[in-house]
Structure formats: C-alpha cells, structure tokens
C-alpha positions as CSV (number, residue, x, y, z in Angstrom):
1,M,40.5,-180.9,-5.8
2,V,37.4,-180.3,-3.7
3,S,34.2,-179.3,-5.5
4,A,30.8,-178.2,-4.2
5,I,27.7,-178.9,-6.2
6,V,24.6,-176.8,-5.9
7,L,21.5,-178.2,-7.4
8,G,19.2,-175.5,-8.7
9,A,17.5,-177.1,-11.6
10,G,14.0,-177.9,-10.3
11,E,10.7,-176.4,-11.5
12,S,9.3,-175.9,-7.9
13,K,5.9,-177.3,-8.9
14,R,5.0,-178.4,-5.4
15,M,6.0,-175.1,-3.8
16,G,3.9,-173.0,-6.2
17,S,6.6,-170.4,-6.8
18,F,10.1,-170.6,-8.2
19,K,12.3,-171.5,-5.2
20,Q,15.6,-170.5,-6.8
21,L,14.4,-166.8,-6.9
22,Q,13.0,-166.6,-3.4
23,T,14.8,-164.0,-1.4
24,I,16.2,-163.4,2.1
25,G,16.6,-159.7,2.3
26,A,17.9,-158.4,-1.0
27,R,19.6,-161.6,-2.2
28,T,18.2,-164.9,-3.5
29,I,18.6,-168.0,-1.4
30,L,20.5,-169.5,-4.3
31,A,22.9,-166.6,-4.5
32,L,23.5,-166.7,-0.8
33,S,24.3,-170.4,-1.0
34,V,26.8,-169.9,-3.8
35,E,28.4,-166.9,-2.1
36,S,28.7,-168.9,1.1
37,L,30.4,-171.8,-0.7
38,L,32.8,-169.4,-2.5
39,G,33.8,-168.0,0.9
40,T,35.2,-171.4,1.8
41,D,38.3,-173.3,0.7
42,V,36.6,-175.3,-2.0
43,D,38.4,-175.3,-5.4
44,E,35.2,-174.9,-7.4
45,V,31.5,-174.5,-7.1
46,I,29.4,-176.2,-9.7
47,L,25.9,-174.7,-10.1
48,V,23.5,-177.0,-11.9
49,L,20.6,-175.1,-13.5
50,G,17.7,-176.1,-15.7
51,C,14.3,-174.4,-15.6
52,R,14.5,-170.6,-16.0
53,H,18.3,-170.8,-16.0
54,R,18.6,-167.3,-17.6
55,D,16.5,-165.7,-14.8
56,V,18.6,-167.5,-12.2
57,L,21.9,-166.4,-13.7
58,Q,20.7,-162.8,-13.8
59,S,19.8,-162.9,-10.1
60,L,23.2,-164.3,-9.0
61,G,25.4,-161.3,-9.4
62,V,28.4,-163.5,-8.6
63,C,31.6,-163.3,-10.6
64,D,34.3,-165.8,-9.5
65,R,36.5,-168.0,-11.6
66,R,35.7,-170.9,-9.3
67,L,32.0,-170.8,-10.2
68,K,31.1,-173.2,-13.0
69,I,27.7,-173.2,-14.5
70,V,26.0,-176.3,-15.9
71,D,22.7,-175.7,-17.7
72,K,20.4,-176.8,-20.5
C-alpha cells in the first residue's frame, strides 16, 4: 500500500494569514494538493489537520474514499 501524507495542521503565525485557505484561482492550495495526489496511483491520501480544521474541511470540496482525515 502506498500512502501520501499532506500536513495541513499549522497555525500560519509567521505568514500572518491562514496558509491552508490561500487560493490559486477558485481553489485553495490545500485542495489543489489533495486533488493532485488523488489523481495519482496512491492507495490513500492522509490529510492531517489541526488549527481551523472545520474551515479547511469546508474548503476542500473533495469526496473520495481514498481521502482519510486526521484532525483534533
């Protein structure tokens, strides 16, 4: 089994704005990363969330059985 882990749990204190919700076009960078990984042959994508996990989940818009969410 091949897994990909996406780390999206930081508070983005140094950046000054919440990185996980930054966008490129109409999609968040995090959503684009997850979608890209789901487009490969990996067996599962594990998304690790922490700070503002509910906001991040709402922004994803991804529904795939291979996506596993780990949060607080």
